[in-house]
A tleap script that builds the chain and sets N, CA, C and O, in Angstrom:
source leaprc.protein.ff14SB
mol = sequence {
  NHIE THR LEU MET LEU LEU GLN GLN GLN TYR
  ILE GLU ARG ILE GLU LYS TYR PHE PRO LYS
  GLY VAL GLU LEU SER PRO PRO GLN GLY GLY
  TYR PHE LEU TRP VAL LYS LEU PRO SER GLY
  ILE ASP ALA LEU LYS LEU HIE HIE GLU ALA
  LEU LYS GLN SER ILE SER LEU ALA PRO GLY
  PRO MET PHE SER ALA SER ARG ASP LEU SER
  SER TYR VAL ARG ILE ASN CYS GLY HIE PRO
  ILE ASN ASP ALA ILE GLU ASN ALA LEU LYS
  VAL LEU GLY ALA LEU ILE CLYS
}
set mol.1.N position { -41.341 -38.889 -24.000 }
set mol.1.CA position { -41.735 -38.675 -22.611 }
set mol.1.C position { -40.517 -38.420 -21.723 }
set mol.1.O position { -40.581 -37.631 -20.780 }
set mol.2.N position { -39.409 -39.093 -22.033 }
set mol.2.CA position { -38.188 -38.882 -21.255 }
set mol.2.C position { -37.711 -37.443 -21.406 }
set mol.2.O position { -37.291 -36.823 -20.429 }
set mol.3.N position { -37.773 -36.910 -22.626 }
set mol.3.CA position { -37.355 -35.531 -22.855 }
set mol.3.C position { -38.204 -34.559 -22.038 }
set mol.3.O position { -37.675 -33.621 -21.441 }
set mol.4.N position { -39.507 -34.779 -22.012 }
set mol.4.CA position { -40.382 -33.889 -21.245 }
set mol.4.C position { -40.055 -33.965 -19.761 }
set mol.4.O position { -40.106 -32.951 -19.064 }
set mol.5.N position { -39.720 -35.155 -19.268 }
set mol.5.CA position { -39.353 -35.317 -17.865 }
set mol.5.C position { -38.050 -34.572 -17.570 }
set mol.5.O position { -37.939 -33.891 -16.550 }
set mol.6.N position { -37.070 -34.701 -18.459 }
set mol.6.CA position { -35.809 -33.976 -18.279 }
set mol.6.C position { -36.050 -32.467 -18.267 }
set mol.6.O position { -35.534 -31.758 -17.403 }
set mol.7.N position { -36.833 -31.981 -19.228 }
set mol.7.CA position { -37.133 -30.545 -19.274 }
set mol.7.C position { -37.751 -30.090 -17.961 }
set mol.7.O position { -37.369 -29.053 -17.418 }
set mol.8.N position { -38.697 -30.855 -17.452 }
set mol.8.CA position { -39.379 -30.477 -16.219 }
set mol.8.C position { -38.406 -30.433 -15.041 }
set mol.8.O position { -38.515 -29.559 -14.180 }
set mol.9.N position { -37.464 -31.364 -14.998 }
set mol.9.CA position { -36.478 -31.368 -13.917 }
set mol.9.C position { -35.597 -30.116 -13.974 }
set mol.9.O position { -35.282 -29.528 -12.940 }
set mol.10.N position { -35.208 -29.717 -15.169 }
set mol.10.CA position { -34.405 -28.502 -15.311 }
set mol.10.C position { -35.229 -27.267 -14.939 }
set mol.10.O position { -34.742 -26.374 -14.245 }
set mol.11.N position { -36.460 -27.224 -15.400 }
set mol.11.CA position { -37.326 -26.087 -15.080 }
set mol.11.C position { -37.480 -25.954 -13.569 }
set mol.11.O position { -37.405 -24.848 -13.034 }
set mol.12.N position { -37.694 -27.074 -12.879 }
set mol.12.CA position { -37.841 -27.037 -11.419 }
set mol.12.C position { -36.585 -26.499 -10.755 }
set mol.12.O position { -36.675 -25.701 -9.822 }
set mol.13.N position { -35.409 -26.923 -11.221 }
set mol.13.CA position { -34.153 -26.440 -10.627 }
set mol.13.C position { -33.953 -24.961 -10.921 }
set mol.13.O position { -33.544 -24.205 -10.039 }
set mol.14.N position { -34.232 -24.544 -12.133 }
set mol.14.CA position { -34.065 -23.131 -12.489 }
set mol.14.C position { -35.002 -22.274 -11.645 }
set mol.14.O position { -34.602 -21.223 -11.144 }
set mol.15.N position { -36.227 -22.710 -11.489 }
set mol.15.CA position { -37.165 -21.957 -10.656 }
set mol.15.C position { -36.704 -21.923 -9.200 }
set mol.15.O position { -36.973 -20.953 -8.493 }
set mol.16.N position { -36.021 -22.958 -8.749 }
set mol.16.CA position { -35.538 -23.032 -7.371 }
set mol.16.C position { -34.295 -22.165 -7.145 }
set mol.16.O position { -34.204 -21.462 -6.138 }
set mol.17.N position { -33.337 -22.214 -8.081 }
set mol.17.CA position { -32.031 -21.592 -7.849 }
set mol.17.C position { -31.849 -20.225 -8.476 }
set mol.17.O position { -31.032 -19.438 -7.997 }
set mol.18.N position { -32.586 -19.918 -9.534 }
set mol.18.CA position { -32.404 -18.644 -10.212 }
set mol.18.C position { -33.267 -17.580 -9.536 }
set mol.18.O position { -34.301 -17.905 -8.951 }
set mol.19.N position { -32.858 -16.321 -9.609 }
set mol.19.CA position { -33.614 -15.261 -8.943 }
set mol.19.C position { -34.933 -14.957 -9.645 }
set mol.19.O position { -35.156 -15.339 -10.794 }
set mol.20.N position { -35.786 -14.266 -8.923 }
set mol.20.CA position { -37.042 -13.795 -9.509 }
set mol.20.C position { -36.703 -12.885 -10.688 }
set mol.20.O position { -35.665 -12.224 -10.695 }
set mol.21.N position { -37.568 -12.859 -11.662 }
set mol.21.CA position { -37.335 -12.040 -12.839 }
set mol.21.C position { -36.829 -12.843 -14.026 }
set mol.21.O position { -36.804 -12.345 -15.151 }
set mol.22.N position { -36.423 -14.091 -13.776 }
set mol.22.CA position { -36.007 -14.977 -14.863 }
set mol.22.C position { -37.262 -15.539 -15.519 }
set mol.22.O position { -38.204 -15.936 -14.833 }
set mol.23.N position { -37.270 -15.570 -16.852 }
set mol.23.CA position { -38.412 -16.123 -17.585 }
set mol.23.C position { -37.931 -17.307 -18.412 }
set mol.23.O position { -36.856 -17.259 -19.010 }
set mol.24.N position { -38.725 -18.366 -18.445 }
set mol.24.CA position { -38.381 -19.568 -19.198 }
set mol.24.C position { -39.253 -19.696 -20.424 }
set mol.24.O position { -40.430 -19.333 -20.413 }
set mol.25.N position { -38.662 -20.214 -21.477 }
set mol.25.CA position { -39.403 -20.526 -22.699 }
set mol.25.C position { -39.214 -22.010 -22.991 }
set mol.25.O position { -38.331 -22.381 -23.765 }
set mol.26.N position { -40.039 -22.863 -22.377 }
set mol.26.CA position { -39.896 -24.295 -22.627 }
set mol.26.C position { -40.180 -24.625 -24.092 }
set mol.26.O position { -41.154 -24.136 -24.664 }
set mol.27.N position { -39.336 -25.446 -24.694 }
set mol.27.CA position { -39.526 -25.787 -26.095 }
set mol.27.C position { -40.655 -26.786 -26.289 }
set mol.27.O position { -41.011 -27.520 -25.367 }
set mol.28.N position { -41.208 -26.809 -27.472 }
set mol.28.CA position { -42.203 -27.821 -27.821 }
set mol.28.C position { -41.507 -29.133 -28.155 }
set mol.28.O position { -42.147 -30.184 -28.185 }
set mol.29.N position { -40.234 -29.082 -28.399 }
set mol.29.CA position { -39.418 -30.249 -28.689 }
set mol.29.C position { -37.973 -29.830 -28.616 }
set mol.29.O position { -37.682 -28.634 -28.598 }
set mol.30.N position { -37.079 -30.756 -28.573 }
set mol.30.CA position { -35.664 -30.419 -28.513 }
set mol.30.C position { -35.133 -30.468 -27.098 }
set mol.30.O position { -35.859 -30.757 -26.146 }
set mol.31.N position { -33.862 -30.181 -26.985 }
set mol.31.CA position { -33.154 -30.356 -25.718 }
set mol.31.C position { -32.689 -29.053 -25.083 }
set mol.31.O position { -31.787 -29.066 -24.245 }
set mol.32.N position { -33.275 -27.948 -25.460 }
set mol.32.CA position { -32.784 -26.668 -24.962 }
set mol.32.C position { -33.896 -25.835 -24.350 }
set mol.32.O position { -35.026 -25.818 -24.836 }
set mol.33.N position { -33.548 -25.145 -23.270 }
set mol.33.CA position { -34.446 -24.166 -22.650 }
set mol.33.C position { -33.862 -22.782 -22.901 }
set mol.33.O position { -32.667 -22.559 -22.706 }
set mol.34.N position { -34.706 -21.861 -23.330 }
set mol.34.CA position { -34.295 -20.468 -23.428 }
set mol.34.C position { -34.674 -19.785 -22.126 }
set mol.34.O position { -35.810 -19.885 -21.664 }
set mol.35.N position { -33.709 -19.091 -21.543 }
set mol.35.CA position { -33.904 -18.397 -20.274 }
set mol.35.C position { -33.685 -16.911 -20.510 }
set mol.35.O position { -32.613 -16.495 -20.950 }
set mol.36.N position { -34.706 -16.114 -20.215 }
set mol.36.CA position { -34.558 -14.661 -20.287 }
set mol.36.C position { -34.085 -14.183 -18.921 }
set mol.36.O position { -34.721 -14.438 -17.898 }
set mol.37.N position { -32.975 -13.497 -18.929 }
set mol.37.CA position { -32.370 -13.022 -17.689 }
set mol.37.C position { -33.055 -11.750 -17.207 }
set mol.37.O position { -33.658 -11.024 -17.996 }
set mol.38.N position { -32.957 -11.485 -15.902 }
set mol.38.CA position { -33.536 -10.241 -15.381 }
set mol.38.C position { -32.879 -9.020 -16.023 }
set mol.38.O position { -31.751 -9.088 -16.510 }
set mol.39.N position { -33.587 -7.933 -16.015 }
set mol.39.CA position { -33.095 -6.677 -16.577 }
set mol.39.C position { -31.720 -6.347 -16.005 }
set mol.39.O position { -31.492 -6.451 -14.799 }
set mol.40.N position { -30.812 -5.949 -16.886 }
set mol.40.CA position { -29.481 -5.540 -16.452 }
set mol.40.C position { -28.448 -6.657 -16.450 }
set mol.40.O position { -27.265 -6.392 -16.236 }
set mol.41.N position { -28.861 -7.897 -16.681 }
set mol.41.CA position { -27.921 -9.017 -16.716 }
set mol.41.C position { -27.598 -9.316 -18.183 }
set mol.41.O position { -28.492 -9.624 -18.971 }
set mol.42.N position { -26.329 -9.224 -18.536 }
set mol.42.CA position { -25.881 -9.436 -19.908 }
set mol.42.C position { -25.474 -10.901 -20.093 }
set mol.42.O position { -24.663 -11.426 -19.330 }
set mol.43.N position { -26.038 -11.552 -21.104 }
set mol.43.CA position { -25.797 -12.973 -21.348 }
set mol.43.C position { -24.328 -13.275 -21.638 }
set mol.43.O position { -23.809 -14.297 -21.191 }
set mol.44.N position { -23.656 -12.400 -22.377 }
set mol.44.CA position { -22.241 -12.646 -22.685 }
set mol.44.C position { -21.372 -12.560 -21.430 }
set mol.44.O position { -20.460 -13.365 -21.240 }
set mol.45.N position { -21.664 -11.585 -20.585 }
set mol.45.CA position { -20.911 -11.474 -19.328 }
set mol.45.C position { -21.168 -12.687 -18.445 }
set mol.45.O position { -20.241 -13.225 -17.839 }
set mol.46.N position { -22.426 -13.118 -18.371 }
set mol.46.CA position { -22.752 -14.311 -17.590 }
set mol.46.C position { -22.019 -15.523 -18.160 }
set mol.46.O position { -21.483 -16.335 -17.406 }
set mol.47.N position { -21.992 -15.645 -19.476 }
set mol.47.CA position { -21.288 -16.744 -20.134 }
set mol.47.C position { -19.822 -16.786 -19.710 }
set mol.47.O position { -19.304 -17.848 -19.366 }
set mol.48.N position { -19.155 -15.637 -19.734 }
set mol.48.CA position { -17.740 -15.575 -19.363 }
set mol.48.C position { -17.526 -15.902 -17.890 }
set mol.48.O position { -16.575 -16.602 -17.544 }
set mol.49.N position { -18.399 -15.404 -17.022 }
set mol.49.CA position { -18.291 -15.715 -15.590 }
set mol.49.C position { -18.544 -17.204 -15.333 }
set mol.49.O position { -17.885 -17.815 -14.491 }
set mol.50.N position { -19.495 -17.776 -16.058 }
set mol.50.CA position { -19.795 -19.203 -15.906 }
set mol.50.C position { -18.606 -20.054 -16.359 }
set mol.50.O position { -18.280 -21.054 -15.720 }
set mol.51.N position { -17.958 -19.657 -17.461 }
set mol.51.CA position { -16.788 -20.404 -17.948 }
set mol.51.C position { -15.685 -20.448 -16.900 }
set mol.51.O position { -14.980 -21.450 -16.782 }
set mol.52.N position { -15.531 -19.367 -16.138 }
set mol.52.CA position { -14.528 -19.351 -15.064 }
set mol.52.C position { -14.820 -20.413 -14.010 }
set mol.52.O position { -13.922 -20.847 -13.288 }
set mol.53.N position { -16.083 -20.827 -13.929 }
set mol.53.CA position { -16.502 -21.861 -12.983 }
set mol.53.C position { -16.651 -23.229 -13.684 }
set mol.53.O position { -17.212 -24.168 -13.118 }
set mol.54.N position { -16.147 -23.321 -14.906 }
set mol.54.CA position { -16.233 -24.540 -15.735 }
set mol.54.C position { -17.672 -24.928 -16.056 }
set mol.54.O position { -18.010 -26.109 -16.131 }
set mol.55.N position { -18.518 -23.906 -16.247 }
set mol.55.CA position { -19.913 -24.126 -16.608 }
set mol.55.C position { -20.122 -23.565 -18.009 }
set mol.55.O position { -19.792 -22.412 -18.288 }
set mol.56.N position { -20.667 -24.388 -18.869 }
set mol.56.CA position { -20.899 -23.970 -20.244 }
set mol.56.C position { -22.385 -23.710 -20.462 }
set mol.56.O position { -23.228 -24.539 -20.120 }
set mol.57.N position { -22.691 -22.572 -21.025 }
set mol.57.CA position { -24.042 -22.254 -21.467 }
set mol.57.C position { -23.897 -21.408 -22.719 }
set mol.57.O position { -22.824 -20.870 -22.990 }
set mol.58.N position { -24.952 -21.293 -23.465 }
set mol.58.CA position { -24.886 -20.585 -24.742 }
set mol.58.C position { -25.570 -19.229 -24.625 }
set mol.58.O position { -26.783 -19.167 -24.423 }
set mol.59.N position { -24.807 -18.135 -24.748 }
set mol.59.CA position { -25.420 -16.813 -24.696 }
set mol.59.C position { -26.216 -16.522 -25.961 }
set mol.59.O position { -25.795 -16.879 -27.061 }
set mol.60.N position { -27.350 -15.883 -25.804 }
set mol.60.CA position { -28.242 -15.588 -26.913 }
set mol.60.C position { -27.596 -14.934 -28.114 }
set mol.60.O position { -27.934 -15.294 -29.241 }
set mol.61.N position { -26.672 -13.978 -27.932 }
set mol.61.CA position { -26.080 -13.325 -29.098 }
set mol.61.C position { -25.387 -14.287 -30.068 }
set mol.61.O position { -25.203 -13.943 -31.236 }
set mol.62.N position { -25.001 -15.476 -29.617 }
set mol.62.CA position { -24.404 -16.469 -30.517 }
set mol.62.C position { -25.383 -16.889 -31.616 }
set mol.62.O position { -24.971 -17.394 -32.659 }
set mol.63.N position { -26.673 -16.678 -31.378 }
set mol.63.CA position { -27.707 -17.154 -32.287 }
set mol.63.C position { -28.361 -16.024 -33.071 }
set mol.63.O position { -29.402 -16.215 -33.698 }
set mol.64.N position { -27.745 -14.851 -33.031 }
set mol.64.CA position { -28.342 -13.688 -33.678 }
set mol.64.C position { -27.279 -12.907 -34.435 }
set mol.64.O position { -26.293 -12.462 -33.847 }
set mol.65.N position { -27.477 -12.740 -35.735 }
set mol.65.CA position { -26.536 -11.976 -36.546 }
set mol.65.C position { -26.496 -10.512 -36.122 }
set mol.65.O position { -25.470 -9.851 -36.284 }
set mol.66.N position { -27.598 -10.001 -35.582 }
set mol.66.CA position { -27.641 -8.595 -35.180 }
set mol.66.C position { -27.224 -8.404 -33.719 }
set mol.66.O position { -27.318 -7.301 -33.181 }
set mol.67.N position { -26.765 -9.483 -33.084 }
set mol.67.CA position { -26.267 -9.451 -31.698 }
set mol.67.C position { -27.353 -9.078 -30.696 }
set mol.67.O position { -27.050 -8.607 -29.599 }
set mol.68.N position { -28.625 -9.287 -31.067 }
set mol.68.CA position { -29.642 -9.081 -30.047 }
set mol.68.C position { -29.745 -10.373 -29.233 }
set mol.68.O position { -28.846 -11.211 -29.308 }
set mol.69.N position { -30.762 -10.543 -28.498 }
set mol.69.CA position { -30.901 -11.661 -27.556 }
set mol.69.C position { -29.881 -11.566 -26.422 }
set mol.69.O position { -29.521 -12.576 -25.818 }
set mol.70.N position { -29.417 -10.348 -26.134 }
set mol.70.CA position { -28.369 -10.164 -25.127 }
set mol.70.C position { -28.842 -10.474 -23.709 }
set mol.70.O position { -28.029 -10.565 -22.789 }
set mol.71.N position { -30.141 -10.636 -23.530 }
set mol.71.CA position { -30.635 -10.982 -22.197 }
set mol.71.C position { -31.116 -12.432 -22.141 }
set mol.71.O position { -31.862 -12.805 -21.236 }
set mol.72.N position { -30.689 -13.247 -23.107 }
set mol.72.CA position { -31.099 -14.652 -23.150 }
set mol.72.C position { -29.895 -15.584 -23.112 }
set mol.72.O position { -28.835 -15.279 -23.659 }
set mol.73.N position { -30.078 -16.723 -22.456 }
set mol.73.CA position { -29.120 -17.822 -22.522 }
set mol.73.C position { -29.881 -19.095 -22.865 }
set mol.73.O position { -31.067 -19.231 -22.563 }
set mol.74.N position { -29.181 -20.012 -23.495 }
set mol.74.CA position { -29.773 -21.291 -23.842 }
set mol.74.C position { -29.091 -22.358 -23.006 }
set mol.74.O position { -27.864 -22.449 -22.970 }
set mol.75.N position { -29.901 -23.164 -22.334 }
set mol.75.CA position { -29.381 -24.219 -21.460 }
set mol.75.C position { -29.799 -25.572 -22.027 }
set mol.75.O position { -30.971 -25.802 -22.327 }
set mol.76.N position { -28.820 -26.461 -22.167 }
set mol.76.CA position { -29.071 -27.808 -22.645 }
set mol.76.C position { -29.724 -28.611 -21.517 }
set mol.76.O position { -29.172 -28.710 -20.422 }
set mol.77.N position { -30.883 -29.175 -21.785 }
set mol.77.CA position { -31.572 -29.981 -20.770 }
set mol.77.C position { -31.715 -31.428 -21.238 }
set mol.77.O position { -32.664 -32.117 -20.865 }
set mol.78.N position { -30.770 -31.879 -22.055 }
set mol.78.CA position { -30.830 -33.227 -22.609 }
set mol.78.C position { -30.117 -34.274 -21.785 }
set mol.78.O position { -30.130 -35.453 -22.138 }
set mol.79.N position { -29.492 -33.864 -20.689 }
set mol.79.CA position { -28.765 -34.812 -19.843 }
set mol.79.C position { -29.482 -34.966 -18.509 }
set mol.79.O position { -29.979 -33.981 -17.964 }
set mol.80.N position { -29.546 -36.174 -17.976 }
set mol.80.CA position { -30.169 -36.349 -16.658 }
set mol.80.C position { -29.455 -35.493 -15.611 }
set mol.80.O position { -28.237 -35.323 -15.656 }
set mol.81.N position { -30.220 -34.968 -14.686 }
set mol.81.CA position { -29.646 -34.162 -13.602 }
set mol.81.C position { -28.789 -35.072 -12.727 }
set mol.81.O position { -29.231 -36.130 -12.278 }
set mol.82.N position { -27.560 -34.637 -12.498 }
set mol.82.CA position { -26.674 -35.324 -11.561 }
set mol.82.C position { -26.107 -34.253 -10.623 }
set mol.82.O position { -26.499 -33.089 -10.703 }
set mol.83.N position { -25.201 -34.639 -9.747 }
set mol.83.CA position { -24.667 -33.672 -8.777 }
set mol.83.C position { -23.961 -32.499 -9.460 }
set mol.83.O position { -24.092 -31.355 -9.025 }
set mol.84.N position { -23.216 -32.782 -10.525 }
set mol.84.CA position { -22.482 -31.710 -11.217 }
set mol.84.C position { -23.440 -30.719 -11.870 }
set mol.84.O position { -23.222 -29.509 -11.799 }
set mol.85.N position { -24.494 -31.217 -12.501 }
set mol.85.CA position { -25.463 -30.328 -13.150 }
set mol.85.C position { -26.240 -29.553 -12.097 }
set mol.85.O position { -26.479 -28.357 -12.259 }
set mol.86.N position { -26.633 -30.218 -11.024 }
set mol.86.CA position { -27.342 -29.541 -9.928 }
set mol.86.C position { -26.492 -28.389 -9.399 }
set mol.86.O position { -26.987 -27.279 -9.206 }
set mol.87.N position { -25.210 -28.664 -9.166 }
set mol.87.CA position { -24.317 -27.632 -8.654 }
set mol.87.C position { -24.141 -26.506 -9.667 }
set mol.87.O position { -24.121 -25.334 -9.290 }
set mol.88.N position { -24.015 -26.848 -10.947 }
set mol.88.CA position { -23.856 -25.822 -11.984 }
set mol.88.C position { -25.064 -24.895 -12.010 }
set mol.88.O position { -24.906 -23.683 -12.162 }
set mol.89.N position { -26.262 -25.439 -11.865 }
set mol.89.CA position { -27.464 -24.603 -11.860 }
set mol.89.C position { -27.500 -23.710 -10.622 }
set mol.89.O position { -27.931 -22.560 -10.702 }
set mol.90.N position { -27.052 -24.227 -9.483 }
set mol.90.CA position { -26.966 -23.398 -8.270 }
set mol.90.C position { -25.983 -22.248 -8.481 }
set mol.90.O position { -26.278 -21.106 -8.130 }
set mol.91.N position { -24.818 -22.547 -9.053 }
set mol.91.CA position { -23.791 -21.526 -9.290 }
set mol.91.C position { -24.308 -20.488 -10.282 }
set mol.91.O position { -24.124 -19.289 -10.073 }
set mol.92.N position { -24.951 -20.934 -11.356 }
set mol.92.CA position { -25.520 -19.982 -12.330 }
set mol.92.C position { -26.518 -19.057 -11.641 }
set mol.92.O position { -26.512 -17.847 -11.868 }
set mol.93.N position { -27.365 -19.626 -10.807 }
set mol.93.CA position { -28.333 -18.801 -10.077 }
set mol.93.C position { -27.641 -17.746 -9.229 }
set mol.93.O position { -28.067 -16.592 -9.185 }
set mol.94.N position { -26.572 -18.151 -8.558 }
set mol.94.CA position { -25.816 -17.197 -7.735 }
set mol.94.C position { -25.146 -16.124 -8.587 }
set mol.94.O position { -25.113 -14.955 -8.203 }
set mol.95.N position { -24.611 -16.519 -9.743 }
set mol.95.CA position { -23.980 -15.529 -10.624 }
set mol.95.C position { -25.009 -14.522 -11.150 }
set mol.95.O position { -24.705 -13.336 -11.281 }
set mol.96.N position { -26.203 -14.983 -11.445 }
set mol.96.CA position { -27.250 -14.087 -11.942 }
set mol.96.C position { -27.674 -13.107 -10.852 }
set mol.96.O position { -27.931 -11.936 -11.129 }
set mol.97.N position { -27.746 -13.590 -9.610 }
set mol.97.CA position { -28.139 -12.719 -8.495 }
set mol.97.C position { -27.101 -11.634 -8.301 }
set mol.97.O position { -27.243 -10.795 -7.412 }
savepdb mol mol.pdb
quit
């Protein structure tokens, strides 16, 4: 139940801070959310821009031998939301916009 609550908190923040056109794939279990980025946003480029802001996320191509999933990122939702995570989600939303 705690995991589902954490997932819901992340989903609410992503829906609040990320631009329209983002699609979420909530897992049936586990600690990760898959986020499909709006058309034209490259996950690897977003990953590099996020790292410059000390934000870590996993670009989809890391999980594909054929380097597809270029419009997906994986976000860990296993940690309780705190000020740093809240701010990171706001910054990610701004970078995507």
